[in-house]
C-alpha positions, 0 to 999 in steps of 0.5 A: 536533942530536936524530938518532935520538932518540925524542921525546914533545910533549904539546899538540903540535897548536898553538902552541908544542908543534906548533912544538916538533914540527917543530923536533926533526923538523927536527933528526932525531928521531922525534916522537910528538905527543899532543893532546886529540882525534883530530881535532886530531892528525889535522889536525896531522899533515896539516899536517906531512905538507904540509911533508914532515915525518912524525911519530906521534900520539896523544890519551890522556886526560892525567888518566888515568893508566892510559891514559897509562902504557898509551900510553907503553908503546905508544910505547916498544914500537914504538920500542924507547925514549924519550929526550925528553919535552916536557910542554907541554899546558896551559891558562890563564885570566884574571879575577879570583879571585871569578869562578874556580870551584872546578871551573875552578881544578881543571880548570887544576891538572888539565892543567898539574900532574896531566897532566904528573905522570902523564906523567913518572911513566910515562916515569920507569921507561924512562928509568931503565932506559935510564940516559938521558932528557930530561924537559922542562916548559912553565912561563911568565914568571908563574911567577916574577913572577905576573899581576894577574888569573887566579890559577890559571895562575901557581900551576899554573906554580909548581908546574911549577917546584917539580916540575921542580927536585925531579925533576931532583935525584931523577933525576940519578943515573939520568943523567935531565934535567930542566929547564923553559922559561919563554916570556914574551908569544908569538905563539900563535892567542890573542896573534896574534888581539888588535887592534894597540891591545892588542899595541902596549903589551905590546912596550913592556914588552919590552926586546928590542922584540918578542913572543916567536916560537913558534920562539924557545921550540921552539929553547930546548927544542931546545936543552935536549933535546940534548946540547949541554945534557948538564951542565944540569939543574933549570933554568927557563929564561926565554925572555921578551925581559927582560920581567921584570915 
């Protein structure tokens, strides 16, 4: 589905991002994953190599636009083009607002929103020159319904949705599609570590009767990145088993 495409996946060293890297590679793309540190990038690349999957990796500071721009252009010079970007890097937070420091709120917004802006801004001139490209963003079900604790994360994901819809309109004349995927409860490392007593009540809230797998989310990104979605832009696609509250 992505044969010959050049794709960047931020937050690609674990969880949904890592599964998206694998899925894209399995579908013919050359994937460059971004991680926060050299050690995590090397570990992810080695894990992929053990499965006979070849990828490339970088670890730019996503909050530093000049560094992001430099790496993006380095990738473009190396591979000739950039077809797909998945802005997946992000952090979450729980707890009441009284326990959320201004510094912690800023940290959430920096990675979940500002970093997304930096990567998208850096890649846009390249995609405009190509008159072709796909930008995909990781949102969340809580961007639509909120959550009872941890206001910083849903706030950042509301911003992701607004960014996605607006940039889709701005870039459509250049044949650049912009969409987002809003995962529900997904079996990432954090969720997988929860005791069964906590997992069971969560499953009861999901009409499809199970927690999402990282591959479920990766498959949504695959569809939106592919030519099968060539007439889809400005969409925030819920992948949540119908867990809409």
